VEXTI-829688 format. One record per residue: x, y, z of N, C-alpha, C, CB in turn. Coordinates in steps of 0.02 Angstrom, whole numbers, plus 50000, padded with zeros to 5 digits. Last residue first. Glycine has a CB too. Example, Ala and Ser with C-alpha at 12.3 -4.5 7.8 and 13.67 -1.06 7.14 Angstrom:
REM VEXTI-829688
506424988850354506844994750357506455000250394507044997050286
506604971650390506154977550390506604983550390505654977650452
This chain:
REM VEXTI-829688
485064994748861485684993948824485894999248776485654988048790
483815003648905483854997148870484504997248829483224995848824
484045015448966483595010749001483615003848968482875013449001
485515025048990485095020848945484675016048986485545016948896
485405040149082485665033249079485215029049034485705030149150
485625055949000485215051249038485495044249031484475051449014
486535063048927486185066648980485735062049023485775072148951
487845063548840487475058048872487135060748934487965052148890
488495074848800488205070548747487785064848775488765067748704
488915080348920488515084448875488185080348820488935089848844
488715066049030489065072049009488625075848960489755070348976
488865051449122488425057049107488845063149090487945058549166
489755038049041489655042749097489185048249074490345045749122
490295022748984489735027448985489745031549050489065023748978
491415016548868491325018148940490825023848946492015020048973
490405010848729491015013648758490885014748833491215020348723
489575006648581489745004748649490395008248669489824996948656
488145012048481488845010248491488955008748565489315015848466
487075017848355487135013548414487865011248421486655007448410
486815024848239487095028648296487145024548360486675034848309
486555015848141485985018648177486205022248240485485013048194
488165008448160487525008848123486985011548169487335001948096
489505019148213489115013048217488465014048180488975011048292
490965027548275490505026048220490145019348230490885025948152
491495037448376491225030748390490725028848336490895030348460
491875049348317492365045848359492155038648373492455049548424
490715053048255491305051648213491835047848252491595058148184
489945055148366489765049448323490335047948274489115050848285
490575066548416490545060548458490385054448415490015061348513
490405076348314491075073548329491055067148371491485078748366
489025073248203489265075648269489945072548285488745074048325
488395069848088489085072248082489365074848148489135077648030
487105066448123487555061148101488285063348097487335058548033
486595074748276486635074148203487165069148182486785081048172
485775067248417486375070148388486365069548312487005066748416
484705060448471484685067748475485295071148443484635069848546
484905047148471484395049648425484395057248421483705047148446
486115037748499486025044948506485535047448454486705048648498
486205022748601486155026348538486015033648552485605023348492
487215010048682486695015248681486685018448612486815020548737
488034999148795487795000248726487215005248728487564993648693
489325002748906488605002148897488435003448824488215006948943
490544998649019490414999448947489684997948934490874994748904
490334996149155490645002349134490505003849061491395002149146
488824989749230489394989049184489674995949168489184985349120
487914981249346488194987849333488834987249292488324991649399
486964971149376487394970749317487694977349297487014967949260
486214975749483486714970549495487194969949436486364963849507
485944993449502485854987149464486404982149478485824988549389
485335001449633485995000149604485954993449568486555000049660
484045001649685484215006749635484905005649603484205013549667
483944990649776483454991649722483704996249667482804994349751
484974991849866484894985549829484444986549768484604980049875
484675004449919485265003549876485234997149836485905003549919
483565001349997483485005749939484075005049891483395013049961
484204993950097483724990550052483594994749990483074989150088
484965004150157485294998350127484834994650078485524993550181
483945013050203484445015150154484775009350119484955019350187
483295004850296482925007350237483405009650183482455013150258
484335003450388484094997550351483704999650289483654993150396
484425016650436484985013550401484775007450361485515011550450
483185017850499483355022150442483925019250401483535029250467
483365008250599482835007250549482955011650488482145008850580
484405014250670484515007850638483995006450585484505002350690
483745025650719484275026450670484445019850635484905029250703
482855019250807482605023350752483135024150698482395030250778
483765013150895483305009050856483025012850797482735006550900
484385024550951484785019850911484335015350868485225015550957
483315030351019483645034050965484035029350920484095039450993
483045020251113482545022051063482845025751004481995026351095
484245020651188484045014551152483545016051098483755009451200
484215033851240484745031751194484565025551155485385030551233
482685043251239483135038451269483635036051217482745032551299
481925054251202481615047651205482035042551243481485045151134
482755065851216482035066051232481715059251241481685069651179
484085063051184483935066851245483205066351265484125074151234
483935055551066484305052751122484155056351187485055053051108
483255064550988482905058451009483265055251067482855053550950
484285074250977483655076051010483245069851030483235080350964
485415067050920485455071450978484795072351014485715078050957
484925058950814485365056150866485375060450929486085055350838
484215068550742483865062850771484285059750827483715057450717
485245077250700484735079550748484345073850780484245084150713
485985067550617486275070750676485745073350724486725076550654
485175063750507485295059050562485595062350624485745053650539
485075074650418484465071250442484615067350506484185066550388
486385077650396485955083050420485295080250446485815088150364
486845065950340487045067550408486605073050438487775069550411
486275067850213486075062050254486245063350327486425055650229
486995078750174486275079550183485995073750223485925080050114
488215072950156488115076850218487385078850227488545083050217
487995067250033488145062850090488035066650155488865060150086
487775078749956487225073949965487365069250024487115069949901
489045085749964488405088849981487875083649999488155093149924
489975076149921490075079549985489405082450009490605085149978
489465073249795489495067949846489565071049916490085063249833
489675085949737488995083249744488975077749796488745080649676
491065086549740490685091449779489965089149789490695098349745
491325076249651491535075449721491175080449766492295076249727
490805082649537490495076449562490695075049634490685070549517
491645093649521490925094749531490595088549560490595096749466
492885086849501492785091349559492045092649573493135097949546
492555079249381492645075949446492585080849505493315072449448
492495084649256491875084849296491975082049366491335081049261
493715082449198493515089449208492895090049252493395092749141
493745068349189494185071849235493955079049249494895072049207
492055061649184492685063749153493095067749202492555067849088
491335049549297491375056249268492045057149232491295061749322
491365037549363490715040049342490735046949312490245040049400
492525033049418492325029949355491685032849327492255022549364
492565040949536493095041549485492875038749418493725037849509
491485036449612491485043249585491985044049529491635048349641
491915023549644491295024549606491265031449574490685023449651
493065026549718493125022649656492505023549612493215015149671
492525032949829492925036749782493025033149716493595038349812
491925022449900491495027249865491885031349814491165031849915
492615013049976492605012249903492235017749865492305005649886
492395018750110493055018750078493015017750003493475013350108
491045017250155491295023750132491945023350093491385028250191
490805003750190490335007450148490685013450116489725009750189
491855000350270491744996250210491234999450163491514989250230
491705009150376492245010250329492145006350265492905008350360
490575002950438490545009950416491085011250363490635014750477
491084990750477490564990950425490504997950396489894988650454
492034995350575492234991150518491724991550461492314983850540
491255002350668491775005750630491995001950569492365007150673
490494991850719490164997250683490665001150641489815002050733
491504984550783491144981650725490794987150685490634976450748
491854993850885492354991450837492014988750774492794985950869
490644995050954490915000950920491444998950869491205005950971
490564982151005490044984450959490284990650921489404986150997
491664982251091491664977751033491144979850981491544970551054
491194991651186491824992751150491844988651086492434991051195
490074985151235489994991351199490624992951158489854997151247
490724974451299490274973151243490174979451202489594970551269
491444981351399491804977351348491364976051288492034970751378
490414987051476490894991351442491254987551386491404994051492
488834978651447489454979651484489924984151443489804972951500
487404988351388487804982251394488434983751435488004979451324
486044997151464486704997251434487054990551440487135002751466
484424988751453484884993951474485554993451440484964993851548
483484979851404483914977651460484384983151486484324971751438
482674985851306482414980351347482824979251410482394974051307
483414995951246482724997351266482464992051314482264997651204
484604989251216484604994551267483904996151291484935000851238
484124980551116484404977851178484394983151233485124975351167
483774989651017483254985651049483494982651115483024979951002
485064994550983484544998951009483994995151046484245002950954
485684983050934485954986350993485424990851026486574990450975
484884980450821484934975650876485184978750940485374969850857
485144992050742484464990350766484484985750827484064987050709
486534990550722486264996450756485564995250783486265002450709
486594978450652486944979150716486664985050756487704980150704
485854981650537485624976350583485944976850651485764969550553
486674991550481486004993250502485724988050551485544993850442
487834983850454487864989650499487174991550525488184995650463
487334974350364487604972150429487634978050479488304969150420
486964982550256486454978450290486704976350359486284972250247
488214988250222487644992450241487114988550279487334995450179
488994977150189489184981250247488604985550270489784985650229
488314972850075488364968450133488524972450196488894962950122
488524983949991487844982150012487854977650074487474978749955
489924983349975489614989250007488904987750031489604995149959
490134970949911490454972549974490094978150011491184974449963
489364972149793489234966849841489514968449910489524960149816
489944983749731489234983449749489104978249803488804982049688
491284980449705491124985949751490404985349776491224992749717
491624962849705491384968949672491204974249724490774967249627
493094955349770492384956849781492194963049740492244958049855
494434955349733494034949349720493284950649727494244943849766
494974967449762495244964049703494824957949685495964961949716
494424971249880494134974149820494434971349756494224981649821
495254964749972494564962449963494264964949898494124964650022
496414972649964496434965649942495724963049929496794961349995
495914985250010496244984649945496274977449919496944987349949
495324981850143494914983150083495294982750017494614989750089
496094980650257495904974450221495594975850153495424970450263
496234993550304496834989750288496674983550246497194987550352
494904996950329495275000450276495904996650256495445007450299
494604988550439494274987550374494664990850318493554990250377
495434994450535495524987350518495204985850450495214982850572
494875007350542495555006450516495684999150496496065008650567
493645004650601493665007450534494355006450502493485014850535
494055000250726493704995650681493724998150609492984994850703
494615012350772495035006450762494705001350717495195003350829
493505020850783494035022250734494475016350721494445028050757
492835014150888492515015050823493035016350768492005020950825
493825015350987493585008750967493255009150898493085006051019
493965029051006494515025350974494305018450952495105024851022
492845031851078492875034351010493435030750971492995041951010
493275025751197492705022851161492675025451089492055024451197
494355034151232494465026951220493895023851180494535023351287
493745046551250494235045751197494345038351181494895049051216
492995043351365492655045351302493115044351243492425052751306
494035041151454493595035651437493205037151373493115034051494
494565054051464494975048751436494555042751415495515046551485
493495060851527493695062551459494115057151426494075069051459
492675047651623492915054451612493115055551540493505055951657
491165038051661491855038951639492025046251629491975035151576
489915033351698490275037651745490995038751726490245034751813
489115026551612489645022751644490045026851695490115020051591
488125036151577487955029051586488475025051625487865025951519
488765048651571488165047851613488005040451626487575051151579
489945045951496489975050151556489365049051601490025057451536
489585036951393490175035651435490135039651500490815037351397
488425042551336488425035651362488995034651412488495030551303
488895055251299488345054651348488345047651378487665056151314
489885052451206490065056251266489525055651320490185063651248
489125045751108489645042151145489825045851210490275041351101
488215053351034488015050751100488545046851137487425046451091
488785057950913488395062450955488335059851026487705063550926
489485047350854489815053750864489445058250912489885057150797
488525036650855489185035850887489485042750903489655031850842
487455042050782487365040050851488035039650888486995033350856
488075044150657487815049850696487725048050769487165052350666
488365031250609488905035750629488665041550672489255038350569
487095026150575487495023050629488025027850655487815016550605
486715035550477486265033850531486655030850590485735028850507
487755036050385487625041850426487185040150486487295047350385
487655023550323488255025150361488125031050408488825026750314
486385025050263486505019650311487105021150355486605012950275
486635035750177486135036450230486235031150284485425036150201
487545029950091487765035450133487285036650191487835041950091
486685021350025487155018450074487465023950118487705014550039
486045030649943485655026849991486095023750045485245021349956
487165034849867486805039549909486395035949962486355044149867
487475023049798487945025749846487605030649893488535029249810
486365022249714486465017149765486955019549819486725010749734
486655033249637486035033449676486065028049731485415032249630
487795028449579487865033849627487215034849666488065040249592
487315018949492487765016749546487835022149599488465014749518
486515027149402486225022249448486675020249506486025016149411
486575044149378486995038249374486755033049424487735039949387
485885055749400485735052149338486115045649331485885056649279
486385061149515485715058149519485525054449455485195063549533
487685065549465487605060849521486925057349517487685064449588
487445075149368487795068949350487665063549402488555070149344
486805084649449486455081749391486785075249369486435086849333
487805087649540487215084249566486815081249508486765089149606
488735094049453488915088149490488305084249514489335089949549
487995105249400488245099849357488385093449397488865102049321
487585116549467487135110749468487425104549434486485112449436
488615126049454488295125049519487905118449522487815130849533
488915126149319489415123549366489105122049433489995128649374
487715131949273487905125249250488415122249298488195125449178
487785144449336487225139949352487395132749331486585142249317
488945149949275488935148549347488385143649365488845155149386
489335141549118489015146749158489035144849232488295147849135
490955135849065490245134849080489985140649121490135128149116
492165130448954491935136148995491185135549004492125142948962
492855114048962492415118948932492245124448981491765115548908
494545109048959493925109648997493505115248968494065110849072
495775108248900495185107048857494535107448894495235100448824
496645101349038496655104848974496045103248933497295103148935
495985102349203496175098349145496145102449080495725092349138
496685114649312496075112249279496275108349217495605118049260
498245108149380497775113449362497155110449332498105118449312
498855098449518498655099049448498175104849438498325092549424
500095103949629499385102749622499185103449549498965107649666
501435099349717501265101049648500535099049636501755097549596
501655106149884501475100849837501335103549767500855096949862
501835116549972502445113449944502295108049892502855110450000
500535119750009500935124849975501545121649941501165130150025
500195108450082499865109650018500265114649977499135112250028
501005110950193501145105150151500805105750083500915098750186
500395122650246501095122750224501245116950177501565122550285
499105118150278499185123450229499905123650202499005130350260
499415108750379499105106550316499205111750262498355105250327
499895117250480500345112350449500075109850383500455106550495
498705123950509499275127750482499775123050448499625131750539
497935113250557497725116850496498295120950466497125121350512
498695109350672498535104750618498355108250553497975100150638
498695120750753499325118350725499205113650666499735114750780
497315120850786497625126450749498265124150715497755132450795
497225108950860496835109750799497135115250755496105111350815
498015111950970498235106750924497865107050858498135099950955
497175121351028497825123551003498115118450955498315124851062
496135113451074496015117651015496655120550987495525123251032
496635107951190496565103651131496465107751068495975098751141
496535117151290497165116851253497145112151193497725114751299
495315114551348495375120451305496015120351263495345126751347
495445104051437495245102451368495295108451321494535099751368
496985106651531496265106851523496085105751450495975113451549
498355094651544498075101351534497325100951530498365104651470
498705081451577499165086851593498845093751590499745086551545
497725073051536498035071551601498445077451625498475065251596
497445077251412496975079151464497235077351534496305075751453
498425071351334498475078451348498025080551406498305082451286
497925058151328498565059551361498635066851380499135057451315
496725060451258496705057451325497355058751363496575050051320
497225065251137496835069651180496805066951251496125070451152
497815053651089498245059351105497875064151151498475062851042
496615046751070497115044051117497595049551138497515038151084
495995054850975495705054251042496195051351093495095049951039
496995052550870496875059250898496535058850967496445063350850
496905038650846497525041550872497415048450903498045041950818
495375037950824495825033250858496425036850887496055027850809
494625046850752494275042650800494735037950839493755038650764
495525053150670495065057450709494715053350763494545060650662
496085042850604496485045950656496055050450700497065050050625
495195040150504495105036650567495575038950622495195029250557
495695047350400495085049750432494985046350500494475048450387
496765038850369496895045650394496285048450429497105050250336
496105027650323496515027050383496645033950413497175023550367
495535033350210495095030950263495475030250329494765024250243
496715035550140496305041250159495825039350215495915044050099
497105022550118497535026850159497145032950183498165028950120
496055018850033496135015550098496575019650145496425008550088
496345027549926495705028049961495735024650030495135024849919
497585022849886497535029649914496875030549951497595034849858
497225010549834497655010849894497615017649927498385009249875
496495015249726496155011349777496565011249841496045004149752
497515021449653496985025549681496605021849736496505027849626
498275010549615498575015549658498035019749692499055020149618
497325004149534497585000749593497905005649642498104995349572
497125013849433496575011949477496825008449541496095007349441
498155027949401498095020649400497575018449452498785017249414
498225041649429497745039349380497655031749378497945041749312
498515051449548498595044149544498095041349495498505040949615
498145064649523498845063249540499005055849533498995065649611
496805062949501497205065949447497945064749460497065073349441
496325057749620496315053449561496705056349502495615052049540
496595069649705496955063349713496915058949651496685059549774
495725080349681496415080849659496765074149658496795085749704
494535077849743494545077449670495255077849642494125083049639
494865080349877494695073549855494735072749780494005071649879
495065094449874495605089949894495475082949867495685089849970
493775098849840494335100449796494935095849810494545107749805
493025094049952492905091449884493485092849836492265094349856
493725101550063493715094150057493555091649986493215091450104
493635116150052494265112350050494175105050029494595112650118
492325120550062492715122350004493325117849996492935129650008
491955115150182491525113750124491875115650059490855117450130
492855120850269492945113850252492535111950191492745109350310
492285133450280492935132850248493065125550228493495135250296
491135129650348491065132850283491725132450245490845140150290
491675125350468491435120250421491285123250352490805116950449
492035137550527492535132350516492305127350464492685128750582
490785144150534491335147050495491855141650478491675152750535
490065135150618489825136650551490395139450507489245141750553
490825135650735490785129350699490535130650627490305124350735
490555148750776491225146950754491235140350715491695146550813
489165147750808489415152550759490095150550732489455159550790
489065137550907488715136950844489005141550790487975138550854
489825143051011490035136750979489725136250910489835130651023
489015153851040489675155151012489975148850980490145157851065
487935147851100487825150951035488495152451001487415157251041
488455143851225488315138851174488245141951105487675134951192
489845152951293489125152251282489015147351224488795159151267
491175155251297490845154251362490085153851355491025159951409
492715152951211491985152451211491725151651282491755146451166
494065152651194493795158551229493025158451232494025164751194
494455141851117494585141651190494255147351229495325141651202
494085145950981493665141451020493825141251095493745134450992
494945153450904494475157050947494085152450993493995161050904
495655144550826496025148550874495565152050924496445153750838
494715139850736494905135450792495275139350846495355129650767
494715150850648494105149050685494275144750746493605145350639
496025150050598495805156050635495185154450677495665161850587
496005137650533496465138750589496245144750631497185139850563
495075139950432494925134950483495375135950544495015127950456
495775149450355495135151250387494965146450443494565151350334
496835141250312496965147050355496335149250390497255152950313
496185131750232496535129650293496665135550340497205126350275
495725139950129495245136550172495565134250237494935130550135
496945143850070496505148850100496005145750148496145152650047
497415131450021497795134950073497345140050108498415138450042
496425128449925496555123849980496915127450037496965117849956
496505139549837495885137949871496005133649932495405134349823
497815138349789497625144149828496985143049867497545150149783
497705126249717498145126649775497955132549819498865127249752
496835129549613496615124849664497055125249726496625117749636
496455145549554496995140549565496805136049624497675144149579
494765146549491495295148749537495855143549540495015150049607
493695142049421494215145649383494765148349427493895151349344
492925135949518493095132149458493655135449418492485131349415
492455142249631493175140749629493395137349565493355136449687
491085143049616491475149249619492225147949607491375152649685
490745129449619490585133449561490995139849558489835135149560
491195125749748491475122549688491355126649626491175115549680
490375133949827491105134749830491425131649768491385131649894
489125128649794489275135649779490025136749778488945140349831
489225115449843489135116649771489295123749751488415115049751
489485118649986489955114849944489845115849869489905107349960
488445125350054488995129150027489465125249981489395131950083
487415117050102487255123250068487825126350031486985127950116
488065105950158487555104950107487435111350067486895102550139
488975111950252489205107450199488695107050141489325100550227
488095119450334488645122750298488885118450240489225124250346
487305108850380486995114250342487525118050302486615119150389
488255101550452487975098650391487635103950349487485093150409
488515110450558489055108150515488785105550449489475102750550
487255110550615487525116750585488095115050537487775121550641
487245097250660486745099450611486975105850577486055100450645
488255097650755488365093650695487855095350641488335086250711
487615106250848488265107950819488375104150754488835106450868
486485098550882486405104950847487055107150814486165110250896
487135087850944486695086550887486585092850847486035083750911
487755094551048488175091850995487755090150933488545085651020
486595097651123487025103051098487455100451039487475105751154
486135084751152485715089251112486135094951083485145092051155
487215080251229487025076751168486605081051123486655070351184
487195088751340487745089351292487575085851226488385086451321
486345088551444486065090651380486595091151326485695097251388
487075086051557486755080351525486425082151459486255077351572
488025100651529487915094751569487605089051530487475096451628
488355112551462487655110151461487525103951502487455108951391
489705115951469489205121351466488495118851477489245124851400
490345103551473490515108551523489985114151527491195111551508
489845097651359489655094851424489795099851480490035088251437
490475105751263489745105451266489505102651333489465101151210
491805102651292491565109551301490805109651306491805113951243
491825089251257491935091051327491715098151341492675090151345
491575090351119491145086251162491205088151235491305078951153
492635098451078491955100951073491475096951117491725100651001
493735089751103493675096051139492965098851136494155100951111
493495079451011493485078051083493385084451123494145074551104
493595087150892492995083150907492945081650981493005076650867
494895092550899494315096950899493685093250918494225100250830
495665081250885495695084950948495095089650955496355088950953
495305078650752495135073850804495165077050873495615067950801
495855089550688495125088950689494905083950742494865086750620
497225086750704496935092650735496175092250739497125098750697
497255075350626497455074850696497165080850734498225074650703
496885081050505496405076750539496605075250611496315070350501
498035088150471497405091750481496905087550519497115093850414
498935077550458499055082550511498425086650523499635087050492
498355070250349498465067250415498525072550469499095062950414
498355079450243497725076650267497805073850338497475071250220
499725081550228499285087150246498635084650274499165091650185
500095068750188500355071450251499935077350275501085073450244
499445068550065499235063850117499475066250185499515056750102
500165078450000499455079450012499195074650066499065078349947
501455072749998501345079150032500605080150048501605084949989
501215061049924501495060649992501365067150030502255059149989
500785066149801500305062649843500565062249915500185055549816
501995071849758501395076149767500895072649812501075077849698
502855060549749502975065949798502375070449810503565070149776
502565044049748502335050049713502395055949761501595049149688
502855034749841503395036649795503205042649752503575030749751
501705031549904502085037049933502695038949891502305035250004
501245020149847500985026449820501355032449849500235027049834
501745009749922502095011549860501865018249833501995006149807
501025006050032501425012050040501815013849976501915011050096
500414993950000500005000050000500435006350000499535000050061
């Protein structure tokens, strides 16, 4: 897997991702403890609102940021977003009211809405080989899991020595370090030959490609399954550990590390598994198992109360494994579903639509957990996750092929696309993606 580090541009970008996510992991733990410090047992509701604000920023601003930035230097966009995030994190230790958390989180996540899709779309251009890109996706999943494993562990060590407010200083350092590494990397420019498009076209293009592609509609349904389980873990772990088990900040970090550790185990195994298992089969199985685990856990809590600490730890590990098995291959689906010039828009669409799922599940996790009970909230989210997994089975065709036979009744016979792919009655076969010449998926070959 580490052969991809021979690419110097990828090595710098991966390092930037790691150091930023270490800081983000400290931020996650720090926000949970800050919310508990300000709100006590209502911390789950506060965090539910915080994460909902985060999702509103992601859903509302990612397509706009992509459309505005289409003609900007990508490196400048990434560095500027990191600087904004660092400034927002710098102000967090001085918060003394809940509304201030909400305001700063919105600013920080608005910058992330610009940074993350542009960053993700850059990787397949740097690593065009599919095997290398698959390894990069697993490494990216491992990097994200630092937020749930190594960063919380580091937070636990720091909390022995300092108050949780100092965790936000680590977040600032992470974003500044990320900006420096991006500055030193060679970032590809907009692909040569990219068409000039109107702002409205750039704003909607990624989502139009996304919803018109069957495999991506299946991915969206599975995003809902992942968000349903993940929202409960991220919102309510601090409440379960502190109120249910009487644990402190280090215990919260340990339980979050269980989820991240399971995700990392899956990410390490996925490159080899994806050589033999189709993406669809692996992702659907993970979605159904994750939803079943969440439902079962919720029902158990409703009937019998909290399980033992060891059982909860193992449940979080398994949840992390299935969660990663859904999300890690998603970049492969996006890569094969668009031309290079459309990938930033498509990654922005994935960013927006996947976080729309989180926008639904975060408030349920927080407010249902506080109002109905943790077991009831988990059962509700498990049912939502199961609905998403079953929807994916229906909308993602089992015979999903890259090369699709189709015809162009709407193109003149001398159109450049038909000259490139000559065939009788304009019917031909090639790798099919939604673009200007292919606006709808063929219903019959």
